[in-house]
N, C-alpha and C positions, 0 to 999 in steps of 0.2 A: 842263830846259826844258820848260816845262808847255804842252799840247797847246791849252788853255783859252783859254790867254795869251794862243796866238799868234793862237789865231781867233777874239779878241775884236772885232777889227774885223768882223766876219761873223754875229754873235754871235742878230741876230734873222733875217737871211739862213737862217740853219740852221737856225731853231725854222718859218719857213719849210716851209721843205723837208724840216721830219719831218712839219709838217701835209699836208703835200702827198703824202706817202709815207704816213702813214695812213689818207688819204681814200681813195685810188687802190689801198692793200690789199684793199678790202671787198669782201668774195663771197659771193652768193648761200650759195653750198658753204662749212659751218662747217668741216670740216678745211682746207680751204684758210684760212680766217681760223687759224686755230689754229697750223699749222705753219709759213706764213710770218710770223704773229705773234710765235713764237718764234724766229725765225735774225734778223732785223728788229730787236726790242726786245732784242735776248742783246747789244746794246752794237757795239763796231767804231768805227773809229776818225773815219771820216765821213773818209778823207784825200782819197779820187778825188771827192767833193764839195765840199768846201771848195777843192781845186785849181780845181775848174770857175766855182766864185763869185767866189776869190779873182783868177781872170782875167777877169773879166768886167769888175770891179773897176779894172784895168788900162785901161778903154780908153773910160770914164764909168760911171752910171749903169748899175747889177744890175737886173734886168730879171728880168719873172714867168717871161719864156723860161730863164733863168737857173737858177731854184728847180727850175721845172719837168725839165730835162734834168738839174740835178743827183738830181732822184729815180729819172729814169730811167738814168744810172748807176750809182745805188747798187741798182737793182733788177737789172741785169745784172751785177753783181758777186757779189750775192746769190745770183742763181739760177744763177752757177756754184760756189758753195761750197755750196750743196743737193748738187748734183750732184758737184761734187769729193768729198764728204764719205762718199757712197755708193762710188764708186768707191776710193776708199783707205780704207772699212773705219772713218774716225775714228771715235770715240765722245765725243771732249772737243774745243770747240770753244769760246772768249772766256771762257773759265772754266766750261762750262755743259756738260751736254751737249748733242751733234746730233741736232738733226734725225732722220734717221735712228735714233738710240739708243732714241729714245723714240714715235715717228711708223711708222719702219719703213722699210724703202729704196723703196716702191714709192709711199709715199705724199711723200716728201723729193724722187723724180724728176718726179712729177705736179706737184710746188705746183712746182717749179723750172722746169716747162713753163709754167705758168700767172706767173710773174713775168716770165719770160721775153714773155711774149704780152702782156703788160699794158702791160710796158715801149715795146713798138712800137705800140701802141695809143696812149699820151700822146704820143709824138713825133710819129704821123701827125697828133695833132690842130694840134700844132705849125706845120703845113704850110708847112715847109722842105725842100727837095731834096736838101739841100746836107747837110742836119741827118741826114736819115734815109739819106744814103751813109756818111757818116760811123759811124753803129750797125751798120748794117747790116755794112759791110767789119766794123768792128769784133768783131760777135757769130762772124762767122764766122772770122776768126781767131783768137780764142781757141777755138773750140771745134778748128780746126786744133793751136793748141798742147797741147790735152785730150790727142788723139790723140798725138802727140809725147812727148809726154809718158809714155805708158801705152808708148810702144814702148821706151823707154829704161830704164824698170824691169827692175833684175836685171843691167845693162848697165856694167860697169863700166870697162869700152875705148871712152867716145865723147870725143871732144876735147872742149876749153871750149870754141869756138864753137857743137857743138851745141848744148851745154847753155845757150849764153846765148841762141841761136836761143829755144827753148822758153821760155825766159825773157821774151822780148820780146812771143812770141804771146798766152804765155798769160797775164802781169801786165803788163809793161809796156805795150800794146797799149791795154787801159782808162787808163792814165794819162794818156797821148799823144791819147787820144782825149777825152779831160776837158778836159786844157789847148787844147785844138785848139777844142772846143766854146763852149767859154768865149768864145774870142777871136773867132770866127764871130759867134754872138748880139752881141757888144761890139761888131760895125760895121768889127773890122780890118780895115788893109791886108793883102794876100796874102802880103806877103815876115815879117809879126807871125804872123801865124797858120801859118805852117810852123815860124818858129823858135819861136813857143810849141809846138806838133805836140813839136819835136823835145827841147825843155824837160821836158816831160811824159816822154815818151821817157828821155831819161838818168833823173828822179826815180824811173819804175818801175822800171829796172834795177835800183837804187839800193835801193830798196824790196824786191824780191827776197832781194836779196846779202846784205841784213841779216837776213832771216828764212832765210837759211842758215846765217848766223853764230850765230842764237840757237835755233836747234835743237837747236846742238850747246854751247851755253854758258847760254843763257838759263834762268833757277829756275821751274819748273812755274807758280807759283801767280803769278810774272808775266808770261809768254809767253801764257797761259791754254792750252797744250796741251801733251802730253807730250814731255819731255827725248825729243830721239831720233824724234820722232814720221817723219821721213823718213827716215831709215835704218831703222826695222825695215821700213818699203815699199819698201826696195832701190831708194829714189833716188839716184843717184847725183850732189851738189849740187858745188857747187864748189870747196868745203874740202878735201874728201873727194879729189877730181881732184889738187886740189894737192898734198895730203900724201900720195897717192899716187908721184906724181914726183920729188917732195924726201926722202919717207923711206925706211930702210932695207930691206931686204927682205923682213925679216919684217913690217914694217909693211904693207907694200906687201901682201901676203898676207893681213894680216887686214883690212883693207879691203876687198880686193877681194871677200875669203869675207863679210863682212859688209854686202857692196851686191849680190853674185849671189844671196845665200840668205834675205835678209832679217833680222826678226826682231835682236835687241838682244842676242844672246850674246858679242857683240866689241864692246860698245859699250863700257866699260872699256881696249879694247887699242886701239880707233878713238880714242876723245878722247884718250889716252895720242901718240897719233903726230901728231893734230892741235896737240897742245898744244908738244910737240916740231917740228915744222917750222912754228910758227908760220901756220901756215894760214888763221887768224880774222885775224890780224894784214892776212894778205897782201887779203884778201877785203874787209875793213874800208875797206882802201886805194882797193881799187879801186871799189869804192862811193861814197867822198869824190870822187874822180878823178869819177865819174860828174855830181857834184851841182854839181863844178868847173865841168864842160865845160857842165852846162845853165845854171848863173850867167851864164856870160859868155853865151848866147847872148839873153837879155834886157838885158845892160846897158845898151843904147841906149834904152832904155822911161825913161820919164818916174817919179819918182821919187812913190811916194806910200804911204798906207797900207798897200797892199793890195800893191803890191809888197813892202814893209818883213816884209811875214806872208808872204806865197810863201816868199821867202827863206829865214824863217826856218823856213819849214816842211819845205823841202828837208833843213833843219838836224836836224830832228825827225829824221826820216827814218833818216838816216845815226847818230843818238846815243843813239836810244830804247833801251830792254830789256825791251818787249814790240811 
């Protein structure tokens, strides 16, 4: 399933969003332009902006406010990536060196702050209190998710629900808000706004679950980062938690040691345990169920090219290999 084909109904809208991004990133400080330009131009699937635009299309014409908010969503996402890579000490993202690896941690953090604040400047210009409320709550929730994840690092004893809470806060919340904002600006009724928000949440959870799978199975040239990145950082992802529950005593010991100590010394043993317990199949099935729950929430919405594309996008989320 080719992403560009799925998004063909909003091809011109995404070009407009890219123009908004380029125009809005400009700063009188050259280093800001360099760092921001590096990560924005480094690629990315634009799933969150695309979700916002497609949801807007469900309820009539796509408006300029949709384009602006799609750029805002991408800015918030970009700022979190800049900060994430510093916290995680990452050196590779989207097939390229991370901004912190090139420009240093200080520049990455400060430019991340610039992008966050620019996003809020843009949303204020829309002059829609509910939009500002959604985005303010979203950025706050994402920040909480980052802290929760930090607290969970090297903790091999957390429960699935603790991990899934981080997934919602850190990843799914922005998908939820993307769909919610598309519906709000599109003039949807309250019931549909709530349904679309939940649709986005399920999509976001599925997205992160597949990321967890790819971290332990993807090819570096396809996923754009090193295999076992999360394991190396001591992050207890869902496939690892499942494999610990289902594996033998020695496998449990290997996975626990890998999480608690970080690094990739135990990578081969961990991958063997994950394979033996079919942990990746389990997590893929959970992701599929999330997408099915989301699809049920928008069954009642009239058929259109936008709805077809939105549903196809959710299938891309769970079938992708990058």
